N, C-alpha and C positions, 0 to 999 in steps of 0.2 A: 401444533407448532411446526413450522417449516413446510406447510402444505404446498406452498408455491414452488418448491424445488422441482417437482415433476412437471411443472408447466413449461419449463425451459428445455429446449432441445440441446443438451450439453454436447452431443456428438458433433454439432456444427460449430462449437466453440473450441478454441485452442488454448493450451497452457504450455508450460515449459517443455513438456514431454509428449505433446501431441493432443489428441482429442481429450476433452475435459469430462469424459463420461464417469470418471472416478470421483469427481468433486462432490456430487450430492451425498454419497455415502460417507465421505470424509467429514462433511459438515454435520451430518446426522450423528456420526460417531462422537462428536464433541459433547453430546448429551448422555453418553454412556455413563453408567454408574461405576465402571471400571476405569481407574485413573490411567492405567497403561494403555488401554484402548484410546482414551482421550488424547494422551500424549503422542501416541503413534499417529493418530489421525491429524493432529496439529502439525507434526513434523512433515507428514506427507503433503498436507495442504500448503504449508509454507513453501515447500520445494516446488509445488506446481504453480501457484499463483503469485508468489513473491520470490522467485528464484534468484538468489544472490542480488537482491535489491531491484530486480526487474519485474515489471508487471506485464500481463498478457491480456489477450482478448477476453478470457474467462474471468479475469480478476474483478472487473466492474460488476459482473453478474453475481459474483459470490458475496459482494459487500452487503447488500440488504439482508441476507440471511445471517451473516455474522452480527449485524446490528440487531436483528431480531433476537439472537441469543444473548446479546449484551443487555437488552432490555428486560429479558425474562429473569425474574427473581431466583428461579431454581437453577440457573446455569452455573456450573462449576468452572473454575479456571478462567474467569473473565479477564484477568491480567494478560493471559496469552492472546486472547482475542483483541485486546487493546493494542498489544504490540504488533499484531498482524495488521490491524487497520491503520495504525499510524505509519507502519512501514509501507503499506500500499499507497497511502496518501502522498508519500514522498518518493514513490517508486519511479525508476527510470523506464523509458521506453526500450523496446527490444534491441534496437540498433543504435542506442545512444552512444555518441562519440565515435562513430565509424566514418561518417562523411568528413573528409579532410584529414583523416588520420594517416600520417605518412610514416608510421613505424614500419620498418622493413621486416617481413617474415618470409623466409625462403625466397628471397630475391624480388619480392613485390611488396607494395605498401599494404597495410591492413585494409584500407578501403578497396584497393584493387582485388585483394584476396576475396573479400566478401562479394564484390561485384561478380567475380567468377563463380563463386558458390551459388549465388542466387540466379545467375544466368542459366546455369544447368537445370534449374527448377522452373525456368521460364519466367523469372521475376526480375524486376528492376529495383535497384537499391533505393532510389529516391522514393518510389512508390511504397516500398516496405517501411522505410523510415517514417513516412507520413502516416501510415496505418498504425505504427507503433506509438507515435505521438498522440494519435486520436484515442488509442486504448488507454494510455497513461492518463490522459485528461479525463476520459470517462470514469476511470477508477477514482481519480482525485475528487471529481464532482459527486460520485456516489458516496464517498466518505463524508464530504462536506455537507451533504443533504441532512445527515443526522449528526452533525459535528458536536451537538450538545451532549451526546453520549460520552464524549471524551473529556469534557470539562471537569468532571469530578476528580479525574486522575491527575490533575495538576496538584492535587493535595495527597497523592499516594505516598505511602511510607518509603517506597524505593525511589532514590534519585534518578535511576535509569528510566523509570516509567515517566516521572515528571518531565524529564528532559525530552523523551521521545514525543510526548504529547505537545510540549511547547514547540518543538521543531515542526511537527505536522501542522500546527495551527498557522504557521507562516504561509501556508499554501491557500489560506482562505481570506484574502484581503477584502473581498466583497462584504465580509462580516466583521471588519475591523472595529466597528462601533460597539460590538458586544464582546469581542475577544480581548481588546486592549485593556479594558477595565479588569477582566479576569486575570490577565497576565500581570498587570501592575499590582494587584492585590496579592497574587501569589509570590511576586518578587519581594515584597516587603518581609515575608516570613521565610523565604528560601535561604538555607544555610549551606548549600552545596555550591561551591564556586563554579563548577562546570555547568550545572543547571542554571545558575544565575546568568552565566554568559550566554547560554542558549536562549533564555527568556529575553534578555536584553536584545540579542540579535533579532529575535522574532518581533519584538516590539518595534524596533527600528525598521524592519522590513514592512510591517503592516502600516506604520505611519507614513513611510515613503510611498507605498503603493496605493494608499487611500487618498492621497492629495490630488 
């Protein structure tokens, strides 16, 4: 299992804290028999590839291995993996909300501040924004590729999980034909009002985007 991890040059990929060289060991540690090791690895992984709701270049590369763990019968803590995958499917790009942000910080707008920071690194804000958008889209598409792994969790015992899955599915309008029926069936038996609202919102988004 996870043999393909070493085929990727993680040193050339970036996450929230720099080079993504620590990601393979964090993913492998999710298979540990020690729950504390698994929990610590998941906390570190979330901080790296889904930092405060933001995804990075390395995020999309990690997704197939998380899906491999989710498919494996022996994997523990699958709920934590589902939470991470759904969060990444909905993740923002690195510079989300910076362009046009006129909030004043130390006498300059937020956008101007970031232009200055990036300029010192020889980078251009618009180019970095575009890279971030591409990384977020690559991550969403990676989760979408095995979206069926999330479907059973629409019936999870925890409302929080059902809601996260329903929200993530809104990002897959290409597959509305299969997702809508799942959501409509789940909605019939859903008794949590917040989850019902999320499901209805997703159904509306999918219907609108599939027309």
